[in-house]
PyMOL Python script that loads the backbone (N, CA, C, O; Angstrom):
from pymol import cmd

cmd.read_pdbstr("""\
ATOM      1  N   ALA A   1      92.740 117.434 107.900  1.00  0.00           N
ATOM      2  CA  ALA A   1      91.562 116.614 107.664  1.00  0.00           C
ATOM      3  C   ALA A   1      90.571 117.342 106.755  1.00  0.00           C
ATOM      4  O   ALA A   1      89.929 116.724 105.906  1.00  0.00           O
ATOM      5  N   ARG A   2      90.452 118.659 106.941  1.00  0.00           N
ATOM      6  CA  ARG A   2      89.509 119.418 106.117  1.00  0.00           C
ATOM      7  C   ARG A   2      89.906 119.384 104.639  1.00  0.00           C
ATOM      8  O   ARG A   2      89.058 119.183 103.770  1.00  0.00           O
ATOM      9  N   VAL A   3      91.195 119.581 104.359  1.00  0.00           N
ATOM     10  CA  VAL A   3      91.670 119.557 102.969  1.00  0.00           C
ATOM     11  C   VAL A   3      91.424 118.185 102.358  1.00  0.00           C
ATOM     12  O   VAL A   3      90.971 118.082 101.218  1.00  0.00           O
ATOM     13  N   LYS A   4      91.722 117.137 103.109  1.00  0.00           N
ATOM     14  CA  LYS A   4      91.517 115.769 102.623  1.00  0.00           C
ATOM     15  C   LYS A   4      90.048 115.548 102.272  1.00  0.00           C
ATOM     16  O   LYS A   4      89.740 114.964 101.233  1.00  0.00           O
ATOM     17  N   LYS A   5      89.159 116.003 103.115  1.00  0.00           N
ATOM     18  CA  LYS A   5      87.722 115.861 102.860  1.00  0.00           C
ATOM     19  C   LYS A   5      87.279 116.737 101.692  1.00  0.00           C
ATOM     20  O   LYS A   5      86.570 116.272 100.800  1.00  0.00           O
ATOM     21  N   ASP A   6      87.694 118.000 101.694  1.00  0.00           N
ATOM     22  CA  ASP A   6      87.300 118.939 100.632  1.00  0.00           C
ATOM     23  C   ASP A   6      87.768 118.479  99.257  1.00  0.00           C
ATOM     24  O   ASP A   6      87.044 118.632  98.273  1.00  0.00           O
ATOM     25  N   LYS A   7      88.962 117.922  99.179  1.00  0.00           N
ATOM     26  CA  LYS A   7      89.532 117.482  97.902  1.00  0.00           C
ATOM     27  C   LYS A   7      89.166 116.035  97.559  1.00  0.00           C
ATOM     28  O   LYS A   7      89.568 115.507  96.522  1.00  0.00           O
ATOM     29  N   LYS A   8      88.388 115.402  98.457  1.00  0.00           N
ATOM     30  CA  LYS A   8      87.963 114.003  98.265  1.00  0.00           C
ATOM     31  C   LYS A   8      89.163 113.079  98.048  1.00  0.00           C
ATOM     32  O   LYS A   8      89.173 112.257  97.131  1.00  0.00           O
ATOM     33  N   ILE A   9      90.154 113.228  98.892  1.00  0.00           N
ATOM     34  CA  ILE A   9      91.357 112.412  98.829  1.00  0.00           C
ATOM     35  C   ILE A   9      91.089 111.122  99.596  1.00  0.00           C
ATOM     36  O   ILE A   9      90.796 111.147 100.792  1.00  0.00           O
ATOM     37  N   ASP A  10      91.194 109.980  98.887  1.00  0.00           N
ATOM     38  CA  ASP A  10      90.867 108.710  99.529  1.00  0.00           C
ATOM     39  C   ASP A  10      92.087 107.813  99.734  1.00  0.00           C
ATOM     40  O   ASP A  10      91.943 106.626 100.026  1.00  0.00           O
ATOM     41  N   PHE A  11      93.287 108.376  99.584  1.00  0.00           N
ATOM     42  CA  PHE A  11      94.490 107.589  99.815  1.00  0.00           C
ATOM     43  C   PHE A  11      95.107 107.988 101.150  1.00  0.00           C
ATOM     44  O   PHE A  11      94.739 108.994 101.756  1.00  0.00           O
ATOM     45  N   ALA A  12      96.054 107.166 101.585  1.00  0.00           N
ATOM     46  CA  ALA A  12      96.718 107.443 102.863  1.00  0.00           C
ATOM     47  C   ALA A  12      97.388 108.810 102.820  1.00  0.00           C
ATOM     48  O   ALA A  12      97.962 109.204 101.805  1.00  0.00           O
ATOM     49  N   TRP A  13      97.308 109.509 103.915  1.00  0.00           N
ATOM     50  CA  TRP A  13      97.792 110.878 103.988  1.00  0.00           C
ATOM     51  C   TRP A  13      98.585 111.022 105.272  1.00  0.00           C
ATOM     52  O   TRP A  13      98.121 110.611 106.336  1.00  0.00           O
ATOM     53  N   MET A  14      99.760 111.591 105.189  1.00  0.00           N
ATOM     54  CA  MET A  14     100.577 111.763 106.375  1.00  0.00           C
ATOM     55  C   MET A  14     101.038 113.207 106.451  1.00  0.00           C
ATOM     56  O   MET A  14     101.463 113.787 105.452  1.00  0.00           O
ATOM     57  N   ILE A  15     100.954 113.770 107.618  1.00  0.00           N
ATOM     58  CA  ILE A  15     101.473 115.106 107.865  1.00  0.00           C
ATOM     59  C   ILE A  15     102.584 114.967 108.894  1.00  0.00           C
ATOM     60  O   ILE A  15     102.393 114.398 109.969  1.00  0.00           O
ATOM     61  N   GLU A  16     103.734 115.493 108.547  1.00  0.00           N
ATOM     62  CA  GLU A  16     104.894 115.387 109.422  1.00  0.00           C
ATOM     63  C   GLU A  16     105.087 116.644 110.251  1.00  0.00           C
ATOM     64  O   GLU A  16     104.558 117.708 109.930  1.00  0.00           O
ATOM     65  N   PRO A  17     105.856 116.503 111.323  1.00  0.00           N
ATOM     66  CA  PRO A  17     106.262 117.696 112.065  1.00  0.00           C
ATOM     67  C   PRO A  17     107.153 118.565 111.169  1.00  0.00           C
ATOM     68  O   PRO A  17     107.625 118.106 110.129  1.00  0.00           O
ATOM     69  N   ALA A  18     107.374 119.785 111.564  1.00  0.00           N
ATOM     70  CA  ALA A  18     108.131 120.753 110.766  1.00  0.00           C
ATOM     71  C   ALA A  18     109.541 120.277 110.420  1.00  0.00           C
ATOM     72  O   ALA A  18     110.068 120.650 109.372  1.00  0.00           O
ATOM     73  N   ASP A  19     110.163 119.464 111.275  1.00  0.00           N
ATOM     74  CA  ASP A  19     111.534 119.029 110.992  1.00  0.00           C
ATOM     75  C   ASP A  19     111.614 117.848 110.020  1.00  0.00           C
ATOM     76  O   ASP A  19     112.712 117.397 109.697  1.00  0.00           O
ATOM     77  N   ARG A  20     110.455 117.336 109.544  1.00  0.00           N
ATOM     78  CA  ARG A  20     110.332 116.318 108.504  1.00  0.00           C
ATOM     79  C   ARG A  20     111.222 115.083 108.715  1.00  0.00           C
ATOM     80  O   ARG A  20     112.008 114.750 107.828  1.00  0.00           O
ATOM     81  N   PRO A  21     111.122 114.403 109.847  1.00  0.00           N
ATOM     82  CA  PRO A  21     112.018 113.277 110.107  1.00  0.00           C
ATOM     83  C   PRO A  21     111.869 112.124 109.113  1.00  0.00           C
ATOM     84  O   PRO A  21     112.874 111.554 108.689  1.00  0.00           O
ATOM     85  N   LEU A  22     110.664 111.774 108.740  1.00  0.00           N
ATOM     86  CA  LEU A  22     110.482 110.652 107.816  1.00  0.00           C
ATOM     87  C   LEU A  22     110.896 111.031 106.401  1.00  0.00           C
ATOM     88  O   LEU A  22     111.551 110.243 105.718  1.00  0.00           O
ATOM     89  N   SER A  23     110.528 112.212 105.955  1.00  0.00           N
ATOM     90  CA  SER A  23     110.930 112.661 104.620  1.00  0.00           C
ATOM     91  C   SER A  23     112.448 112.707 104.487  1.00  0.00           C
ATOM     92  O   SER A  23     112.997 112.338 103.449  1.00  0.00           O
ATOM     93  N   ARG A  24     113.113 113.153 105.523  1.00  0.00           N
ATOM     94  CA  ARG A  24     114.591 113.190 105.481  1.00  0.00           C
ATOM     95  C   ARG A  24     115.151 111.780 105.458  1.00  0.00           C
ATOM     96  O   ARG A  24     116.082 111.502 104.702  1.00  0.00           O
ATOM     97  N   LEU A  25     114.605 110.886 106.268  1.00  0.00           N
ATOM     98  CA  LEU A  25     115.081 109.507 106.319  1.00  0.00           C
ATOM     99  C   LEU A  25     114.934 108.816 104.968  1.00  0.00           C
ATOM    100  O   LEU A  25     115.826 108.081 104.546  1.00  0.00           O
ATOM    101  N   LEU A  26     113.804 109.052 104.284  1.00  0.00           N
ATOM    102  CA  LEU A  26     113.522 108.400 103.003  1.00  0.00           C
ATOM    103  C   LEU A  26     113.966 109.224 101.797  1.00  0.00           C
ATOM    104  O   LEU A  26     113.737 108.817 100.659  1.00  0.00           O
ATOM    105  N   ASN A  27     114.590 110.364 102.024  1.00  0.00           N
ATOM    106  CA  ASN A  27     115.028 111.252 100.948  1.00  0.00           C
ATOM    107  C   ASN A  27     113.876 111.669 100.036  1.00  0.00           C
ATOM    108  O   ASN A  27     114.035 111.727  98.816  1.00  0.00           O
ATOM    109  N   VAL A  28     112.721 111.957 100.624  1.00  0.00           N
ATOM    110  CA  VAL A  28     111.568 112.427  99.860  1.00  0.00           C
ATOM    111  C   VAL A  28     111.818 113.878  99.484  1.00  0.00           C
ATOM    112  O   VAL A  28     111.972 114.745 100.344  1.00  0.00           O
ATOM    113  N   ASP A  29     111.854 114.122  98.178  1.00  0.00           N
ATOM    114  CA  ASP A  29     112.142 115.480  97.711  1.00  0.00           C
ATOM    115  C   ASP A  29     111.040 116.036  96.811  1.00  0.00           C
ATOM    116  O   ASP A  29     111.170 117.139  96.280  1.00  0.00           O
ATOM    117  N   SER A  30     109.959 115.277  96.640  1.00  0.00           N
ATOM    118  CA  SER A  30     108.841 115.761  95.832  1.00  0.00           C
ATOM    119  C   SER A  30     107.562 115.049  96.260  1.00  0.00           C
ATOM    120  O   SER A  30     107.595 113.985  96.878  1.00  0.00           O
ATOM    121  N   ILE A  31     106.447 115.659  95.917  1.00  0.00           N
ATOM    122  CA  ILE A  31     105.158 115.039  96.182  1.00  0.00           C
ATOM    123  C   ILE A  31     104.342 115.080  94.901  1.00  0.00           C
ATOM    124  O   ILE A  31     104.525 116.015  94.121  1.00  0.00           O
ATOM    125  N   PRO A  32     103.460 114.136  94.631  1.00  0.00           N
ATOM    126  CA  PRO A  32     103.145 113.026  95.517  1.00  0.00           C
ATOM    127  C   PRO A  32     104.273 112.002  95.541  1.00  0.00           C
ATOM    128  O   PRO A  32     105.084 111.920  94.618  1.00  0.00           O
ATOM    129  N   ARG A  33     104.301 111.239  96.600  1.00  0.00           N
ATOM    130  CA  ARG A  33     105.328 110.222  96.788  1.00  0.00           C
ATOM    131  C   ARG A  33     104.658 109.000  97.391  1.00  0.00           C
ATOM    132  O   ARG A  33     103.922 109.111  98.372  1.00  0.00           O
ATOM    133  N   ALA A  34     104.907 107.842  96.812  1.00  0.00           N
ATOM    134  CA  ALA A  34     104.392 106.583  97.348  1.00  0.00           C
ATOM    135  C   ALA A  34     105.557 105.814  97.965  1.00  0.00           C
ATOM    136  O   ALA A  34     106.647 105.744  97.397  1.00  0.00           O
ATOM    137  N   VAL A  35     105.305 105.249  99.122  1.00  0.00           N
ATOM    138  CA  VAL A  35     106.305 104.439  99.808  1.00  0.00           C
ATOM    139  C   VAL A  35     105.641 103.126 100.177  1.00  0.00           C
ATOM    140  O   VAL A  35     104.614 103.111 100.856  1.00  0.00           O
ATOM    141  N   LEU A  36     106.224 102.031  99.732  1.00  0.00           N
ATOM    142  CA  LEU A  36     105.721 100.701 100.059  1.00  0.00           C
ATOM    143  C   LEU A  36     106.768 100.005 100.900  1.00  0.00           C
ATOM    144  O   LEU A  36     107.892  99.780 100.450  1.00  0.00           O
ATOM    145  N   LEU A  37     106.393  99.662 102.135  1.00  0.00           N
ATOM    146  CA  LEU A  37     107.311  99.049 103.089  1.00  0.00           C
ATOM    147  C   LEU A  37     106.811  97.675 103.500  1.00  0.00           C
ATOM    148  O   LEU A  37     105.605  97.430 103.532  1.00  0.00           O
ATOM    149  N   THR A  38     107.739  96.778 103.815  1.00  0.00           N
ATOM    150  CA  THR A  38     107.358  95.518 104.425  1.00  0.00           C
ATOM    151  C   THR A  38     107.083  95.775 105.905  1.00  0.00           C
ATOM    152  O   THR A  38     107.374  96.857 106.415  1.00  0.00           O
ATOM    153  N   ARG A  39     106.531  94.798 106.582  1.00  0.00           N
ATOM    154  CA  ARG A  39     106.305  94.937 108.029  1.00  0.00           C
ATOM    155  C   ARG A  39     107.615  95.120 108.781  1.00  0.00           C
ATOM    156  O   ARG A  39     107.651  95.697 109.868  1.00  0.00           O
ATOM    157  N   GLU A  40     108.684  94.622 108.186  1.00  0.00           N
ATOM    158  CA  GLU A  40     109.995  94.730 108.823  1.00  0.00           C
ATOM    159  C   GLU A  40     110.676  96.065 108.511  1.00  0.00           C
ATOM    160  O   GLU A  40     111.751  96.349 109.040  1.00  0.00           O
ATOM    161  N   GLY A  41     110.066  96.871 107.668  1.00  0.00           N
ATOM    162  CA  GLY A  41     110.618  98.179 107.344  1.00  0.00           C
ATOM    163  C   GLY A  41     111.458  98.216 106.081  1.00  0.00           C
ATOM    164  O   GLY A  41     112.055  99.251 105.784  1.00  0.00           O
ATOM    165  N   LYS A  42     111.527  97.131 105.330  1.00  0.00           N
ATOM    166  CA  LYS A  42     112.268  97.128 104.072  1.00  0.00           C
ATOM    167  C   LYS A  42     111.485  97.928 103.028  1.00  0.00           C
ATOM    168  O   LYS A  42     110.274  97.750 102.892  1.00  0.00           O
ATOM    169  N   ILE A  43     112.161  98.799 102.301  1.00  0.00           N
ATOM    170  CA  ILE A  43     111.517  99.611 101.269  1.00  0.00           C
ATOM    171  C   ILE A  43     111.386  98.783  99.996  1.00  0.00           C
ATOM    172  O   ILE A  43     112.385  98.362  99.414  1.00  0.00           O
ATOM    173  N   LEU A  44     110.139  98.552  99.566  1.00  0.00           N
ATOM    174  CA  LEU A  44     109.877  97.834  98.327  1.00  0.00           C
ATOM    175  C   LEU A  44     109.705  98.786  97.153  1.00  0.00           C
ATOM    176  O   LEU A  44     109.999  98.434  96.010  1.00  0.00           O
ATOM    177  N   PHE A  45     109.229  99.992  97.437  1.00  0.00           N
ATOM    178  CA  PHE A  45     109.059 101.005  96.400  1.00  0.00           C
ATOM    179  C   PHE A  45     109.122 102.379  97.052  1.00  0.00           C
ATOM    180  O   PHE A  45     108.596 102.593  98.144  1.00  0.00           O
ATOM    181  N   LEU A  46     109.774 103.299  96.359  1.00  0.00           N
ATOM    182  CA  LEU A  46     109.836 104.689  96.798  1.00  0.00           C
ATOM    183  C   LEU A  46     109.888 105.533  95.535  1.00  0.00           C
ATOM    184  O   LEU A  46     110.915 105.596  94.859  1.00  0.00           O
ATOM    185  N   GLY A  47     108.777 106.179  95.225  1.00  0.00           N
ATOM    186  CA  GLY A  47     108.742 106.978  94.011  1.00  0.00           C
ATOM    187  C   GLY A  47     107.373 107.579  93.762  1.00  0.00           C
ATOM    188  O   GLY A  47     106.529 107.628  94.657  1.00  0.00           O
ATOM    189  N   HIS A  48     107.165 108.033  92.547  1.00  0.00           N
ATOM    190  CA  HIS A  48     105.891 108.648  92.164  1.00  0.00           C
ATOM    191  C   HIS A  48     104.826 107.559  92.045  1.00  0.00           C
ATOM    192  O   HIS A  48     105.109 106.483  91.519  1.00  0.00           O
ATOM    193  N   PRO A  49     103.608 107.817  92.523  1.00  0.00           N
ATOM    194  CA  PRO A  49     102.540 106.810  92.470  1.00  0.00           C
ATOM    195  C   PRO A  49     102.195 106.341  91.058  1.00  0.00           C
ATOM    196  O   PRO A  49     101.657 105.244  90.903  1.00  0.00           O
ATOM    197  N   ALA A  50     102.486 107.132  90.026  1.00  0.00           N
ATOM    198  CA  ALA A  50     102.172 106.727  88.656  1.00  0.00           C
ATOM    199  C   ALA A  50     103.275 105.877  88.017  1.00  0.00           C
ATOM    200  O   ALA A  50     103.110 105.393  86.898  1.00  0.00           O
ATOM    201  N   ASP A  51     104.379 105.696  88.712  1.00  0.00           N
ATOM    202  CA  ASP A  51     105.489 104.898  88.187  1.00  0.00           C
ATOM    203  C   ASP A  51     105.053 103.439  88.059  1.00  0.00           C
ATOM    204  O   ASP A  51     104.558 102.869  89.031  1.00  0.00           O
ATOM    205  N   PRO A  52     105.221 102.819  86.894  1.00  0.00           N
ATOM    206  CA  PRO A  52     104.827 101.416  86.710  1.00  0.00           C
ATOM    207  C   PRO A  52     105.519 100.457  87.675  1.00  0.00           C
ATOM    208  O   PRO A  52     105.007  99.369  87.940  1.00  0.00           O
ATOM    209  N   ASP A  53     106.669 100.850  88.196  1.00  0.00           N
ATOM    210  CA  ASP A  53     107.360  99.989  89.164  1.00  0.00           C
ATOM    211  C   ASP A  53     106.555  99.804  90.448  1.00  0.00           C
ATOM    212  O   ASP A  53     106.734  98.805  91.145  1.00  0.00           O
ATOM    213  N   LEU A  54     105.678 100.740  90.769  1.00  0.00           N
ATOM    214  CA  LEU A  54     104.815 100.578  91.939  1.00  0.00           C
ATOM    215  C   LEU A  54     103.874  99.399  91.719  1.00  0.00           C
ATOM    216  O   LEU A  54     103.678  98.584  92.621  1.00  0.00           O
ATOM    217  N   THR A  55     103.294  99.304  90.534  1.00  0.00           N
ATOM    218  CA  THR A  55     102.403  98.180  90.225  1.00  0.00           C
ATOM    219  C   THR A  55     103.149  96.855  90.363  1.00  0.00           C
ATOM    220  O   THR A  55     102.614  95.890  90.909  1.00  0.00           O
ATOM    221  N   LEU A  56     104.371  96.811  89.873  1.00  0.00           N
ATOM    222  CA  LEU A  56     105.176  95.590  89.992  1.00  0.00           C
ATOM    223  C   LEU A  56     105.469  95.253  91.448  1.00  0.00           C
ATOM    224  O   LEU A  56     105.389  94.091  91.845  1.00  0.00           O
ATOM    225  N   ALA A  57     105.807  96.265  92.246  1.00  0.00           N
ATOM    226  CA  ALA A  57     106.092  96.032  93.665  1.00  0.00           C
ATOM    227  C   ALA A  57     104.848  95.534  94.398  1.00  0.00           C
ATOM    228  O   ALA A  57     104.937  94.655  95.255  1.00  0.00           O
ATOM    229  N   LEU A  58     103.690  96.098  94.060  1.00  0.00           N
ATOM    230  CA  LEU A  58     102.444  95.663  94.697  1.00  0.00           C
ATOM    231  C   LEU A  58     102.108  94.233  94.320  1.00  0.00           C
ATOM    232  O   LEU A  58     101.619  93.472  95.155  1.00  0.00           O
ATOM    233  N   LYS A  59     102.364  93.857  93.075  1.00  0.00           N
ATOM    234  CA  LYS A  59     102.111  92.472  92.636  1.00  0.00           C
ATOM    235  C   LYS A  59     102.972  91.498  93.412  1.00  0.00           C
ATOM    236  O   LYS A  59     102.535  90.391  93.727  1.00  0.00           O
ATOM    237  N   LYS A  60     104.207  91.908  93.726  1.00  0.00           N
ATOM    238  CA  LYS A  60     105.119  91.043  94.465  1.00  0.00           C
ATOM    239  C   LYS A  60     104.575  90.711  95.855  1.00  0.00           C
ATOM    240  O   LYS A  60     104.862  89.648  96.405  1.00  0.00           O
ATOM    241  N   VAL A  61     103.790  91.625  96.414  1.00  0.00           N
ATOM    242  CA  VAL A  61     103.220  91.380  97.745  1.00  0.00           C
ATOM    243  C   VAL A  61     101.738  91.019  97.644  1.00  0.00           C
ATOM    244  O   VAL A  61     101.012  91.040  98.638  1.00  0.00           O
ATOM    245  N   ASN A  62     101.299  90.686  96.418  1.00  0.00           N
ATOM    246  CA  ASN A  62      99.947  90.207  96.172  1.00  0.00           C
ATOM    247  C   ASN A  62      98.872  91.238  96.523  1.00  0.00           C
ATOM    248  O   ASN A  62      97.855  90.919  97.138  1.00  0.00           O
ATOM    249  N   VAL A  63      99.133  92.495  96.109  1.00  0.00           N
ATOM    250  CA  VAL A  63      98.172  93.579  96.327  1.00  0.00           C
ATOM    251  C   VAL A  63      97.890  94.221  94.967  1.00  0.00           C
ATOM    252  O   VAL A  63      98.806  94.431  94.171  1.00  0.00           O
ATOM    253  N   SER A  64      96.616  94.531  94.707  1.00  0.00           N
ATOM    254  CA  SER A  64      96.287  95.184  93.446  1.00  0.00           C
ATOM    255  C   SER A  64      95.894  96.630  93.719  1.00  0.00           C
ATOM    256  O   SER A  64      95.354  96.956  94.777  1.00  0.00           O
ATOM    257  N   GLN A  65      96.177  97.495  92.736  1.00  0.00           N
ATOM    258  CA  GLN A  65      95.780  98.895  92.848  1.00  0.00           C
ATOM    259  C   GLN A  65      94.330  99.006  92.424  1.00  0.00           C
ATOM    260  O   GLN A  65      93.860  98.249  91.575  1.00  0.00           O
ATOM    261  N   HIS A  66      93.615  99.968  93.032  1.00  0.00           N
ATOM    262  CA  HIS A  66      92.221 100.180  92.648  1.00  0.00           C
ATOM    263  C   HIS A  66      92.079 101.379  91.770  1.00  0.00           C
ATOM    264  O   HIS A  66      90.970 101.708  91.349  1.00  0.00           O
TER     265      HIS A  66
END
""", "prot")
cmd.dss("prot")
cmd.show_as("cartoon", "prot")
cmd.util.cbc("prot")
cmd.orient("prot")
């Protein structure tokens, strides 16, 4: 929480346990990493936040980036 506040990070932030269960499940091998999921758990986007495909995926669910 201190790092998030000190660096003025205003996006979602997740810290995993040492065994990295979610990162292993999603094959996350670099950061930053954006993951867009449906309520049912379907992956709509998995990649770098600057990838233009994220904007397209967000448009599909009627969400705009700020």
